[in-house]
C-alpha positions as CSV (number, residue, x, y, z in Angstrom):
1,S,67.3,105.6,107.8
2,I,68.8,106.3,111.2
3,S,69.1,110.0,112.1
4,T,72.4,111.2,113.3
5,S,70.8,112.8,116.4
6,Y,69.4,109.4,117.4
7,V,72.7,107.8,117.0
8,V,74.4,110.5,119.0
9,S,71.9,110.1,121.8
10,I,72.5,106.4,121.9
11,V,76.3,106.9,122.0
12,Q,76.0,109.6,124.7
13,E,74.2,107.1,126.9
14,Q,77.5,105.2,127.1
15,T,78.9,107.4,129.9
16,T,81.7,105.0,130.7
17,M,83.1,105.3,127.2
18,T,85.8,107.9,126.4
19,A,85.1,110.5,123.7
20,V,87.1,108.6,121.2
21,E,85.3,105.4,122.0
22,Q,81.9,107.2,121.6
23,Q,83.0,108.6,118.3
24,T,84.2,105.2,117.1
25,K,80.8,103.7,118.1
26,L,79.1,106.4,116.0
27,V,81.3,105.7,113.0
28,E,80.5,101.9,113.3
29,V,76.8,102.6,113.5
30,L,77.0,104.8,110.4
31,K,79.1,102.1,108.6
32,N,76.5,99.5,109.5
33,E,73.7,101.7,108.2
34,G,75.7,102.1,104.9
35,N,76.1,98.3,104.8
36,S,72.3,97.8,105.2
37,H,71.5,100.3,102.4
38,F,74.1,98.7,100.1
39,Q,72.6,95.2,100.7
40,K,69.3,96.7,99.6
41,S,71.0,98.3,96.5
42,N,70.0,101.7,97.9
43,L,73.3,103.3,96.7
44,P,72.6,107.0,97.3
45,E,71.7,106.3,101.0
46,A,74.6,103.9,101.4
47,I,77.0,106.6,100.0
48,L,75.5,109.2,102.3
49,A,75.9,106.9,105.4
50,Y,79.5,106.0,104.5
51,S,80.3,109.7,103.8
52,Q,79.0,110.7,107.2
53,A,81.0,107.9,108.7
54,V,84.2,109.2,107.0
55,Q,83.5,112.7,108.4
56,A,82.9,111.3,111.9
57,W,86.0,109.1,111.7
58,E,88.2,112.2,111.8
59,K,87.8,112.2,115.6
60,T,88.9,108.6,116.0
61,D,92.1,106.7,115.5
62,D,91.0,103.4,114.0
63,L,92.7,103.2,110.6
64,N,91.2,99.8,109.8
65,L,87.7,101.2,110.3
66,K,88.4,104.2,108.0
67,A,89.9,101.9,105.3
68,T,86.9,99.6,105.5
69,I,84.4,102.5,105.1
70,L,86.3,103.9,102.2
71,S,86.4,100.6,100.5
72,N,82.7,100.1,101.1
73,R,81.9,103.5,99.7
74,A,84.2,102.7,96.7
75,A,82.0,99.6,96.0
76,C,78.9,101.8,96.0
77,Y,80.6,104.1,93.5
78,L,81.7,101.2,91.3
79,K,78.2,99.7,91.3
80,A,76.7,103.1,90.5
81,G,79.2,103.7,87.6
82,G,81.2,106.4,89.4
83,L,84.6,105.0,88.5
84,E,86.6,108.1,89.2
85,K,85.2,108.4,92.8
86,C,85.7,104.6,93.2
87,V,89.4,105.0,92.3
88,E,89.7,108.0,94.7
89,D,88.3,106.1,97.6
90,C,90.3,103.0,96.8
91,T,93.5,105.0,96.6
92,E,92.8,106.8,99.9
93,A,92.0,103.4,101.6
94,L,95.3,102.0,100.4
95,T,97.1,105.2,101.6
96,V,95.5,104.8,105.0
97,V,96.9,101.3,105.5
98,Q,100.1,101.4,103.5
99,D,102.1,100.7,106.6
100,G,99.9,98.0,107.9
101,T,97.5,95.1,107.2
102,I,93.7,95.4,107.5
103,R,90.8,93.0,107.7
104,C,87.8,94.2,105.8
105,K,84.5,93.7,107.6
């Protein structure tokens, strides 16, 4: 598992990036970590990484990214049998993009 402090140090090295771009990069790294855990069926770690990504997302403005993370975490909850949390994340993801179209990654 990638530590958040390690990710932050990598992101901070990108001095030419704006604060929002750095935060978006952090969110993408956390999303990719969640994807990696999901592919290995390590659902608790995937949910944790996606949850950290959702929290970090609050300082960015990429709605597609947030919707993708929420739908990915919903898939984890579904696979783990957490149907109520799955529905909550799906509903939030749909709310985020209700005025637009997204591409899931």
